C-alpha positions in Angstrom: 46.0 58.8 43.2 44.6 56.6 46.2 41.6 57.8 46.1 41.0 56.6 42.3 42.1 53.6 42.7 40.2 53.3 45.8 37.3 55.3 44.2 37.4 51.9 41.0 38.3 49.4 43.8 34.5 50.4 45.3 32.7 50.7 41.9 34.3 47.4 40.6 32.9 45.7 44.2 29.5 46.8 43.5 29.0 46.1 40.0 30.2 42.9 40.1 27.6 41.4 42.4 25.0 43.1 40.4 26.2 41.6 37.0 26.4 38.5 39.1 23.1 38.5 40.0 21.5 39.0 36.7 23.5 36.1 34.9 23.6 33.7 37.4 21.0 34.4 39.9 17.8 35.9 38.4 17.7 33.2 36.0 16.7 30.5 38.7 14.0 32.7 40.1 10.8 31.7 38.9 9.3 35.4 39.1 11.7 36.4 36.1 9.9 34.4 33.7 6.8 35.2 31.8 4.2 32.6 30.7 4.5 31.9 26.8 0.6 33.6 26.4 2.5 36.9 27.3 5.8 36.3 25.4 3.2 35.6 22.4 1.3 38.9 22.9 4.3 41.1 23.7 6.9 40.0 21.3 6.8 36.8 18.8 5.2 37.5 15.6 4.7 35.7 12.8 7.1 36.3 9.8 6.1 33.7 7.3 2.1 34.7 7.9 1.6 31.0 8.5 1.2 29.1 11.8 3.6 27.1 13.1 6.9 25.8 11.6 8.5 24.1 8.7 9.9 20.8 9.3 12.5 19.3 7.0 11.5 16.9 4.1 13.1 15.4 0.8 10.1 17.4 -1.0 10.1 21.5 -0.3 7.4 23.3 -2.1 9.2 26.8 -2.9 7.6 29.8 -4.4 8.5 28.7 -8.4 9.5 25.2 -8.3 9.6 22.6 -6.2 13.0 21.4 -4.7 13.8 17.9 -3.6 16.8 15.2 -2.8 17.9 12.5 -4.4 20.9 10.8 -2.2 23.6 12.8 -2.0 22.0 15.3 -5.0 19.7 18.7 -4.4 17.0 18.8 -7.4 15.0 21.4 -8.5 11.9 21.7 -10.6 10.6 24.5 -12.1 7.0 25.1 -12.0 6.7 27.1 -15.4 7.7 24.0 -17.4 8.7 21.2 -15.5 12.4 20.8 -16.1 14.7 19.3 -13.4 18.1 20.3 -12.6 20.7 19.6 -10.0 21.7 22.4 -8.1 24.4 20.6 -5.8 25.8 17.4 -4.2 27.2 16.2 -1.8 29.5 13.2 -1.2 26.9 11.2 2.2 22.8 10.9 1.7 21.3 14.1 2.1 18.3 14.0 4.6 16.2 16.6 3.3 16.1 20.5 2.4 14.3 23.6 4.0 14.0 26.7 1.9 12.8 30.6 2.4 12.8 32.6 -0.1 16.9 32.3 -2.1 17.9 30.2 1.0 17.9 26.6 1.0 19.7 24.6 3.8 20.8 20.8 3.5 20.8 18.4 6.6 23.3 15.7 5.4 23.4 12.2 6.7 26.4 11.6 8.7 28.1 10.5 12.4 28.4 14.2 12.4 25.3 15.8 10.8 26.1 18.7 9.1 23.8 21.7 7.4 24.5 23.3 4.9 23.6 26.6 3.2 23.0 26.8 -0.3 22.5 29.5 -2.7 20.3 29.6 -6.3 23.7 29.0 -8.2 24.6 25.7 -5.8 27.4 27.2 -3.8 27.5 25.2 -0.9 28.9 27.0 2.9 28.9 24.7 6.7 26.4 26.7 8.8 27.0 23.8 11.4 27.4 20.5 12.9 24.3 19.3 14.7 22.3 16.4 14.7 18.8 16.2 15.1 15.3 16.7 13.5 15.1 20.3 11.8 12.7 22.9 11.7 12.8 26.6 9.9 10.6 29.5 11.9 10.9 33.1 10.4 14.6 33.7 10.1 15.8 30.6 12.5 16.6 27.3 12.0 16.0 24.9 15.1 17.4 21.1 15.9 15.6 19.2 18.3 16.6 15.9 19.6 17.0 13.9 23.1 20.9 14.5 23.6 20.9 18.1 23.0 17.4 19.0 23.8 16.2 21.7 21.3 18.7 24.5 19.7 18.0 27.6 17.8 20.2 28.9 15.4 20.0 32.5 12.9 20.9 31.7 9.2 24.5 32.4 9.8 24.5 29.4 12.2 25.3 31.2 15.0 23.5 29.8 18.3 21.2 31.6 19.5 19.9 28.9 22.9 20.5 25.5 23.6 18.2 23.6 26.6 18.7 20.6 27.3 16.0 20.0 29.6 13.2 20.6 27.2 13.5 17.2 26.0 14.6 13.7 27.3 13.9 10.3 26.6 11.2 10.3 23.7 10.6 8.1 20.7 9.1 11.0 18.6 8.3 14.8 18.6 7.8 17.7 17.1 7.6 21.7 18.3 5.3 24.5 17.7 6.2 28.2 18.3 8.6 26.8 21.1 6.2 24.3 22.8 7.4 20.8 22.3 5.2 17.9 22.0 6.8 14.4 21.6 5.9 10.7 23.0 7.2 9.8 26.3 9.4 6.5 26.4 7.1 5.6 29.0 4.3 3.0 27.1 2.1 5.3 25.0 2.3 8.4 26.9 2.6 12.2 25.7 3.7 14.6 27.2 4.7 19.0 26.6 7.1 21.0 27.6 5.7 24.2 28.0 7.9 27.5 27.3 8.4 30.4 30.1 10.4 33.0 28.8 13.3 35.1 30.5 12.1 38.7 30.8 15.6 40.0 30.6 16.5 37.6 27.6 13.6 36.4 25.7 15.4 33.7 23.8 16.7 32.0 27.7 14.0 29.3 28.3 12.8 27.4 31.5 10.4 24.7 30.4 7.3 23.0 32.3 6.5 19.7 31.5 3.2 17.7 31.8 1.3 14.8 30.5 -1.2 15.3 27.7 -4.0 13.2 28.4 -6.7 11.8 26.3 -8.0 8.7 27.9 -11.3 8.9 29.7 -12.5 6.7 32.7 -16.2 6.6 33.6 -16.7 4.1 35.9 -14.9 3.1 39.1 -12.6 0.2 38.1 -12.9 -3.4 37.9 -10.1 -6.3 39.2 -9.3 -6.2 35.6 -8.7 -2.9 35.3 -5.1 -0.8 35.2 -6.8 2.6 36.2 -7.1 4.0 39.8 -10.5 5.3 40.9 -9.2 9.0 41.1 -9.1 9.1 36.9 -12.9 8.7 37.2 -14.1 11.8 35.4 -17.9 12.5 34.7 -19.7 11.6 31.3 -19.1 14.4 29.1 -19.1 15.2 25.4 -16.7 13.3 23.9 -18.0 10.3 26.1 -22.0 11.3 24.5 -20.5 11.7 21.0 -18.8 8.4 20.9 -21.7 6.3 22.5 -24.5 7.6 20.5 -22.4 6.8 17.3 -21.4 3.2 18.6 -25.5 2.5 19.6 -25.7 3.5 15.9 -23.7 1.0 14.3 -21.6 2.4 11.4 -18.0 2.3 11.7 -18.0 0.9 15.7 -20.3 -2.0 14.8 -18.0 -4.4 16.4 -19.7 -5.6 19.4 -20.1 -9.3 18.6 -23.8 -9.6 18.9 -24.3 -8.0 22.4 -26.8 -5.9 23.2 -25.5 -2.7 24.1 -28.5 -1.6 25.9 -27.4 -4.4 28.5 -24.0 -2.2 28.6 -22.9 1.3 30.0 -19.9 3.3 28.5 -16.6 2.4 30.7 -13.7 4.2 29.2 -12.6 5.6 25.9 -8.8 5.2 25.4 -6.8 6.6 22.6 -3.3 4.7 21.7 -0.6 7.5 19.9 1.2 5.6 17.7 2.4 8.0 15.3 1.7 12.4 14.6 2.4 14.7 12.6 3.7 17.7 12.3 1.6 21.1 13.0 -0.5 21.5 9.5 -2.7 24.6 9.6 -3.2 24.7 13.3 -3.4 21.2 14.0 -1.3 17.9 15.1 -2.5 14.1 13.5 -2.1 11.2 15.7 -2.5 7.9 13.9 -3.5 5.4 16.6 -6.5 2.9 17.7 -9.3 4.6 19.6 -10.7 1.7 22.4 -13.8 1.7 23.7 -15.1 -0.1 26.7 -18.1 -1.4 27.8 -19.6 -2.9 31.4 -22.4 -5.2 32.1 -25.2 -2.6 33.8 -25.7 -6.0 35.9 -21.9 -7.1 36.1 -21.9 -6.1 40.5 -25.1 -7.8 41.0 -24.2 -11.2 38.9 -20.5 -11.0 40.5 -22.0 -11.7 43.9 -22.9 -14.8 42.6 -19.3 -16.1 41.1 -16.4 -17.6 43.0 -13.5 -15.5 43.7 -11.5 -17.6 40.9 -14.0 -16.8 38.1 -14.0 -12.9 39.1 -10.5 -12.9 38.5 -11.0 -15.3 35.3 -10.0 -13.6 31.8 -13.2 -15.6 30.8 -15.0 -13.3 33.4 -13.9 -9.9 31.6 -14.3 -11.2 28.2 -18.2 -12.2 29.5 -19.0 -9.0 31.0 -17.4 -6.5 28.9 -17.6 -5.1 25.1 -14.6 -3.8 24.0 -14.3 -1.9 20.4 -11.3 -1.0 18.7 -11.0 1.6 16.3 -7.9 2.6 14.1 -8.0 5.7 12.8 -6.4 8.9 11.7 -7.7 11.9 14.3 -6.8 15.5 15.3 -6.5 17.7 17.5 -6.2 21.6 18.2 -3.0 23.2 18.8 -4.6 25.4 21.0 -6.0 22.8 22.7 -2.9 21.4 23.6 -1.4 24.8 24.8 -4.3 25.1 26.9 -3.9 21.7 28.8 -2.4 20.8 31.8 -2.5 17.8 34.2 -5.9 18.1 35.4 -7.4 18.2 31.9 -8.3 16.1 28.9 -7.7 17.7 25.5 -10.0 17.0 22.7 -9.9 15.3 19.6 -11.5 14.8 16.4 -11.9 11.6 14.4 -10.9 12.7 10.4 -11.0 9.1 9.1 -15.0 8.0 8.9 -14.2 4.4 7.4 -11.2 2.0 8.5 -11.3 0.1 5.3 -7.8 0.9 4.2 -5.9 -2.1 5.3 -2.5 -2.6 6.8 -0.1 0.2 7.9 -1.3 3.9 8.3 1.7 5.0 10.4 3.1 6.7 6.9 1.0 9.4 6.5 1.1 13.2 5.8 -1.4 15.9 5.9 -1.4 18.5 3.2 -4.0 21.3 1.2 -7.0 19.7 3.7 -6.4 15.9 3.0 -4.4 12.8 4.6 -2.4 10.9 2.2 -1.2 7.3 3.1 0.9 5.1 1.5 0.2 1.1 2.4 1.7 -1.7 0.5 1.5 -5.5 0.2 2.5 -7.4 2.9 6.1 -8.6 2.4 7.1 -11.3 0.5 10.3 -12.7 -1.9 7.8 -12.6 -5.1 7.6 -9.6 -7.9 4.0 -9.1 -8.0 3.8 -6.6 -4.2 2.0 -3.4 -4.9 2.0 0.3 -3.2 -1.2 2.0 -2.9 -2.1 5.5 -1.9 -5.2 7.1 -0.2 -6.4 10.3 0.3 -8.8 10.8 3.1 -10.4 14.2 3.0 -10.0 16.3 6.1 -13.8 18.1 5.9 -15.8 14.2 5.0 -13.5 12.2 6.5 -14.1 9.6 3.3 -11.2 8.3 2.0 -10.3 6.5 -1.4 -7.7 4.8 -3.2 -6.2 7.3 -5.5 -3.4 5.3 -7.1 -1.6 2.0 -7.0 1.3 0.7 -8.5 3.5 -2.4 -8.5 6.3 -1.7 -6.0 10.0 -1.2 -8.3 12.0 -3.3 -5.4 12.1 -6.4 -3.6 13.2 -6.1 -0.2 11.6 -4.9 2.9 13.0 -1.0 2.6 9.2 0.8 3.4 8.4 3.6 0.6 7.7 7.4 1.7 5.2 10.1 0.1 5.5 13.5 0.3 3.3 16.1 -1.1 3.2 19.8 -2.7 0.3 22.0 -3.6 0.5 20.2 -7.4 1.9 16.6 -6.8 2.6 13.4 -4.9 6.2 12.2 -4.8 6.5 8.4 -4.3 10.2 7.4 -2.8 11.1 3.7 -3.4 14.2 1.9 -2.0 15.9 -1.2 -2.5 17.5 -3.3 0.5 19.5 -1.0 2.7 18.3 1.7 0.2 21.2 1.5 -2.0 18.9 1.8 -5.0 16.5 4.3 -4.8 13.7 5.7 -7.5 11.3 8.8 -7.4 7.7 8.5 -9.1 5.8 11.8 -8.9 1.6 11.8 -9.6 -1.0 14.1 -9.3 -2.8 15.0 -6.5 -5.4 12.6 -8.0 -3.4 10.1 -8.8 -3.3 10.6 -12.9 -0.4 11.4 -14.9 2.0 9.0 -13.0 5.9 9.8 -13.9 8.9 7.8 -12.7 10.7 11.0 -12.4 14.8 9.3 -11.7 15.6 5.7 -12.1 17.3 3.6 -9.8 20.8 4.7 -11.7 19.8 8.4 -10.9 19.0 9.0 -14.1 16.6 11.7 -15.1 13.9 10.2 -17.3 10.6 11.7 -17.1 9.5 8.5 -18.2 5.3 7.5 -18.1 4.3 4.6 -15.7 0.9 1.9 -16.4 -0.6 2.0 -12.7 -1.2 -1.4 -11.4 -4.6 -3.2 -12.5 
């Protein structure tokens, strides 16, 4: 008996340290992790047949119809006849919907943001309580916010992993293939959290962080510049492309009668104001591209100036030419994945004509088009209009596709969502108490008021504004 007890004691003494090593020590060793590329080749499959993940939205395209939300109600419009039915209702506001086959998920807007699963019969079951932006990939759902980072669940609500280190101090963020792309709290900086997968458990992820750099500097900085000499790089393809276009005029024709033959390209900077989720392998950015030229004779001329003149704002204005272009740009997800602190990410301007006035930050991307919603400047008058513009991704040309009178006074901004066939326009009264939904074809035709401010399904034709 003593021998048996002794044997078991020895076994326990040996096994326990091994388990401790596996569960507590090995996950902290860098060599126990593999890169995201290696993991993707060995393990990750694309179960949806699409790139990237789906993000929660107030309007969701499904195989046989369209799900959309109105306050606390989930609605469904069939493709075959356009009939609209209410699927279910919850007491609080519904943020959005995600659907896969016959499985539908809702996110409610409340102090504790619950996630619900709904079947086609309208039966509701709470999956979990979790806040943050919600995504779906394959048979999993994700939540992402600055408080708890990235969390992954299966469809039953069982948490598969939670990683707090993935995200912190951000203002905007999105995910693709477990990468996290976000705007940092420090100015306009954009960062990327790159996943490293634990060899013994692919659900344990360690993240490596680096800055995603867009802005390039080609000349040594002058007294007024904030960048460093170490930031200066050689003239590259982006510099050549932008410089040629600036000198040709067109979109960059903002040189204030200065002769660019007397100037050389100093920098191309991109400030990111807003960005989309991943769409067909790209992320779309709304921002400002600032192109700065410096007088070729500045060094010689500065020697003839006093120190006071050299440091004056007038000096900078006299010897530089600054061009600002507000536009939509796009970057490849693969280029983002392959970036590092030592590299610069290439990007392309999508819109070639900056003649859409106002704020472009409310935009969506769908089926080779960028749709921008804008409105007249806020006043207390009733004749304010809202506008929808379409930017063709392939040609870069834009056009106004729809114009209508706002249905509510106040300064609550409208939203747009797109499906294969339609654009849905959500309008809100002050504090969102009033709400209505208008549906138009993607070319702006056949405008229909779907649900009025009383919550009634009306399907009433809407006359466009003149």
